Structures are given as C-alpha cells and as structure tokens.
N, C-alpha and C positions, 0 to 999 in steps of 0.2 A: 752736764745733762747726760752725755754719753756714758759717763762712769756710773751715774745713778741707774740708767737703763740696764747697763751690764750687771750691776750688783743685783738689781731686781730679777733679771732673767736667770741668773745662776744661783738663786736661792736653793739651798739643799732640800727644802720642802717640795720643790717641783720635781727634782730628779732622783732623790734617794728616799728609801723607806723611813718611817718614823723611827727616831733614835739614832740615825746615822747622819753624820755631817761630812763635809769635804775634808775635814781634818782626819777622819777615819780612813780616807781614801788616798792618803799621802803615799808616794812611792818610796822605795828604798833601792839599794843596789841590786837586790835579788828579786824584788817584786815590782811589776809594772802594771798600772791600770790604764784603761782607755782615757785619753786626754782629748777634749773637744777640738783643740787646735790641730790635731792629727788629720781631721777631716779636710782641712784646707789643701792637703796634698792631692785630693781627688780631682780638683779643678785642672792643674797641669797634666795629671795623668789622663784625664778625659780628653784633653786636647791632643795628647800623644796618641790616644786610641783613634781619634778622628783622622789623624795623619796616617796611621797604620791602615785604617779602613780604606782611605782613598787609594793608597798604594796597593792594597790587596785587591780591590775591585778592578783597578786598572791593569795590574800585572798578572793577576791570576784568574779572577772571576770572569772578566770580560772575554779573554781568549778562550777560557773553558766553555763559555756559553756558545761561542762559534763552533767549537769542535763537537759539542753535544747537539748541534742542530737547532739551537734556539734562534729563531728568526723574528725580527721586528716586523710588525704589520705595516704595509705601505699605506700611508695616509696622505691623501691629496692636500696640498698646502693652499691656504686661502690667498687670493690675489691681494696684493698691497692696496690698502684703502685707508688713508689717514683718518677720515671721518669715522669710519666704523671702528678702526683701531683705538681711537680716542674714547669712543663710547665703551668699548670692550674693557679698557684698562681703568676707566674712571667710574662708570655707571653700573656695569654688571656684565656677566658673561651670557645671561639668558634673558634677553629683552622680551617684554610682553608684546602682545599682538599690536597694540596701539603704537608702541615704540618702534616696532618693525615697519609699520606703515609710514610713520614719520621719517625714519631713516631712509626708507626706499625713495620717498619724495625728495629728500635732500640730496641723495646720491644719484637720482635719476636712474634707478634700477628697479626691476621687478621685485616684489616682496619675497618671492621664492628664492631669488638669488641672494638677497640679504640674509634670509634664514639659512641658506646653504653656507654662506660665508661664516656666520657665527658657529655653525656646527663644525666646520673644518678648522676654524680657529681654536675652538675648545679641544678638538682632537689633537691639535698640534701641541697643546700644553699637557696632554695626558702622558703619564710615564710609559716608556717603551718596555717591551717584554724583557729586553736585556738588562734594563735598569732594575726591574723587579727581581730578575735572576741574581744579579750581583748583590742586591740587598739581602736576599734570602741566604746566599752563600756566606756572607759576612756574619749574619746572625747565627747561622748554624755552626760556623766555626767557633764563635765565641761561646755559645751555649754548650757545645760539646766539651770545650776545654774547661769551662767554668764548672759544669756538672761533675766531671771526673776529678777536677781539682778539689771540689767540695767533698767528694767521697774519700779522696786520699787524705784530706785534712781531718775528717770526722770519723773514719772507720774505727779508730782506736780510742775515741772519746766516749766516756760512759753515758753522756746524755743522749747519744744517738740511739742507744738501746734501752735505757731507763730514763724516761722523760722527767721524772722527779729530780734527777740529778741536775737539771737546769737551774735549780734553786738552792742547791747545797752550797752554803757559805755566802749566798748572795747578800749584798752586792760586792763583797770583798773577794771577787774571783779574779786572780791574776790574768793578764792578757798575754797569751802565747803569740810568738812572732808569726806562726803559720795562720792563726786566726786573723791577725792584723792585716796581712797581705791578702787574704781571701776577702775580707771586708773591703779593703781598698780597691780590689779588682772589680767587685760587683758595683760599688758606689760610683767608681769612675765610668763604668760602662753605661749606667743609667744617666749620668750627667752627659755623656757623649750623645745618647739618644735625644736628650733635650736640645743639645746644641744643633743637631742635624734635623730636627723636626721640620723646619721650613723646606728642606730639600728632599726628605724621604717621601715614599709613596703614601699618599693620603687615602685612607680607607674609610669605610662607612662608620667605623667605631673610633674615628679620630679623636673626638672629645673624650671618650672613655679611655683612650690611650694616654691622653694628657693627664687625666685624673690618676691613672695607674702609675705613670712615671712619677708624678708629684707625691703620691702616697708612698711609693717605694722609696724615694729619696728621703722623705721625712722619716719613714720607718727605719731605714738603715742608719740614718744620722742620729735619731733619738735613741735607738737601741744601743748604739755605740757609746753615746754620752752617758746614758743611764746604766751602762754595763749589762744590757740585755744581750750580750754577745751570743750566748748559747742558744737562746730562742731565735735570734737573728740568723744564725747559720742554718738552722732547721728550715726556716722560711725560704732561704735562698736555694737550698738543695731541692726542696719540693717543687719550687717554681721552675727550676732549670730542667727537671726531669721530663716534663711534657713538651717544653719548648724544643728539646733535642729532636723530637719527632715532627713538630709542626713545620719547621723550616725545610727539611728534606721533602716533605709532602708538597710544599709549594714548588720546590725545585723540579721535581718529577712532573708536576702539573704543567709547568712552563715547557718542559721537554716533550710533552704529549705522550708520556709513558702512562697510559690510563690505568692499566692493571696494577702497576707498582704504586702509582699515586693512590688508587683506591685502597690498596692493602695498608699502606702507611697511614692513610687517613683513619682507617678503622683502629689501628694500633694507637695512633695519637688520641683518638676519641676516648678509648678505654683508659689510657694512662692519665689523660686530663681529668676525666670525670672521677676516677678513683683517687688521684692525688689531690685534686682541688675540693671535691665534695665529701671525701671520706677521711683521707689521711690528714689534710690540713686542719679541718675542724677539730679532730681528736688530738693530733700531735701538738698543735699550736694553740688554737682557740681555747680548748678545754684546759690545756696546760697552763696558759697564762691567766685564765679566769678563775680556776679552782685550785690547782696545785700550788700556785704562788701564795695563796692565802694561808697555806700551812706554815709559811716562813715569816710573813710580815702582814701588816694591816694595809688596807687600801690607801693610796695616796695619789697625787695628781698624775705622776708618771704611769701608774697602774691604769688609770682611766684613759689617758691619752694613748698609751700603747694599744690597749684593747680597741679603742675607737679606730685607729689606723688599720688594725688587723681585720676588723669587721668591714671597713670600707673595701679592703682587698677581697674579702669573701663575697660581698655584694657584686663586685665585678666578676668574680668567678661564676656566680649564679647567672649573671647576664650572658657571659660567653658560653656557659654550659647550655643555656636555652638555645642559642644559635647552633651549637654543635649537635644537640639532640635532634633539632629540626632537620639538619643536614643528614644525620644518620637515618632518620625516618624516610627522607626522600631517597636515600641510597637503597634502603631495603625495598621500597616500592618500585623504583625505577631501575635498579640494578647498576646504576652508575652514580658517581659523586656529582652533586650539584656544584655549580660554580661557587668558588670561595665567597661566602656571604660577607666577609670582611674586606674583599678586594674592591678596588675602585672600579665602578661600573663605567664602561666605555660606551660611546654613542654607537647605536646599532647601524648596520649598513642598510637596513630596510628602507630608510629614507632615500638613500641613493638609488635603490632599486625602484622605488616608487617614482622618482623623478625620471628615470630612464623609461619606465613604462608609460608615463604621461606624455613624454616626448614622442614615443612611438605611436601612441594613440592619436596624436595630432596628425600623423602621416597616414592614418587610416588603418593602423595595425594594432591589435590589442593582444596582450599575452596574459595567460592565466597560469597561476602556479599550481602544479599538481601536488596534492597533499602527501603523496608517498614518494616523490622524487624531486629532483631539481630541474627536470626538463620543462620546457615551455611549449605550449601548443598554440599554433597560429590559428586565429579564428577563421580566416578566409582560406585555409590551406586546402579545402575541398575543391576550390576552383583551380583548374589547370593553369599553371604559370604561363604556358605558351599562348593562352588566350588574352594576355594582358601585356601592354607596353609600358615600361617604366620610363617616365620622363626625367629630365635632368634635375627638376626641382623636387623629386621624390614622390610626386603624385602618380596615380595609376589611371590609365585611359583604357577603357574597354574597346576591343575590336568590334 
C-alpha cells in the first residue's frame, strides 16, 4: 500500500510539464537536478539551528540586552493557591463572572482577590522584555545573513535581472551547489520556527504566522521537487529584504530608543509595502502565471504553485493593512503606535483602581489629572493640624 501511495504521489503529471517525464530528469556526472530526498536534510539542520539559537540567545543576546538597558518589568507573583491553579491550568485563564464568584466561595476569598490572582497569574506567563529582545536579535541575525547570502548567490544569475530567464530550459535546469545550500538554509530555518512555535512569543497574528510558515515550507519544498528553483530564490530574497528592517525596529523599541525606532519603522514600512505589494506580484506572481505559459501548458504543479503564492500574497495584504494603519497613526500622533502584532499585556490600571478603592475606604479619594501623573487629595483644603490620625487609619476631628 505504501508503495502504491508513493507511486501515485510521484506521478510525473503532478510535478512536471506535459511531455516531460522523470526519465528526462535523470542525472549524469556533470548535470545534477533537485532530488526530493535532499529535503530530508532540512530536519537535522533545523535542529542544529535550534541549538545555535539557544546558544546565541544565552551567550550573546541576553548579555547584550543588559548592557543596552533592556529591563524586565517587575510583575507581582500570584500567591500559591492549588484550587485556583488547577482551574487556571485545566479550565481557562480568563474565568467568567459566575466562575469567579464560585471560586471565591470555594477558596473563602473576596471576588476581587480571585480576579487579581488570575491577572497576576496571566502576567507571570507573559514573555519578558528580555525574551522578546533575544528573539528579535536571533531573527535579525538570520535574516541579515540570509538576505546577503541570497544576493551573493543571485547577483550573477540572469533570472535576477531578466525574469523570463526563470523558464529558459525548464524543467531541465541543472541545480548549482550554491542554490542547493541557499535553499537548505531557508527551509531549515522555517522548520526551526515550527519547532520553536510553542516557546516563542505569541502575537496577535499567531494563526496567520502558522499559515505563513506552512505555506512557506510547502512552497520551498514543492518548488525544489518541481525544479522551480529560480522562482523560489526570488521569493526568498524578496521576503528577507523587509524582515531585515522589522527585527531591528523591535530591538530599538525594547531599548526605548523612540526616534531610532520610529525612523526604522518608516523605512521598514516602505520596504515592506514596495517589496510585498509591488515587486512580489510583478516579479513572482505575474512571472509564474503568464511568462511560464510561454514555455509549457498548465499542469497540476502550475496550479498548486500559484495557489501557494497567492496564499502568501493574501497574508501580505493582511499585514500591509496593519502596517498602513500604524503609519496613519504615526502621521497623526507623531509617534509609533505599539506593535499591533505584539502580545498585549495586562494593564496596570486595574492595580491602580484597587489601590484607589482601598484608599477610598479610609476616607481618601484620589483623582487622576488628565495632563499629569499627580494626584490631588479631595480633603487637602482642610488643615492637617486640625485632624488626629488614629492607629486604625480613621480621622477624628478636633
């Protein structure tokens, strides 16, 4: 059964244009073509990248974060409570009002304290600023190396300058060693991202990131098996171009270098919108959809390849909308809005409200000034020397 499935999967009608069979793709001593089993090397290489990443973050990125003044926010820890911890790990991190009341009765605690416990427990699980910094440093290092590796590999290739050259002699285009290692580097990196998904910072577009990684892995793998190597290299270089600016933007944001962060964000926005909404559709989508038809007739691989590329383009449009919205806010407000893809942390306003309510119980109310962080005491007009403060915190008038 396994052999029948393997024979069905590798039918030349799926992978090669009409009139071409696997016999036409046989290798010789001087000519080498992409072989599907080569892709298996990406798994051990991905594991090696994970190990390199762990060593890089611990030995380089983490000490660098301390030297650059990246400080983790102090978060009060939740008091140990087995019953609440069990609910948190099994039922959910955000209990509803009825569940809060029930838990408060079971633990013999006020509802407010139970609500505070869940908030602090959630904040404990949120990634620290140093973790975000280390992750951004690793990705910037890789994208920087990958982008310039791609340029070094492609600068003398004719299809970088004349896109019709992507199809000259297709599919019998020999595989050059530099292209093989470039492909292996990119595919291994995206596999490593999949392996570390449970441990990486989860952002608002977590589901879109999973779709992106899956589409990218499928795209790289299929383009290698079907010898869409030339188109694949263009896709990878275009994607790495904007990512080289995204990660340092995050790094400077964590360092609180506002002006540098804002400047890099505007550069990143321009590069992203131009590369993903202009260059990618013309260089890749138009190329695969129209120029390839000058060489061969449509087949399954043609439709599947274009479907994956269109999926990527839809993700480009999704992220472009977020970026355009942030640029619009930047123009109106003069400062960059918080990264819309970042994980949103609990606000400290709840803690402030609790402190205010506790002070109100003692007869003191504070009002927040809209233009400053100072607080005005409601009863400050009364002279303090006309009141005696008792040990229990109450006030007795003379």
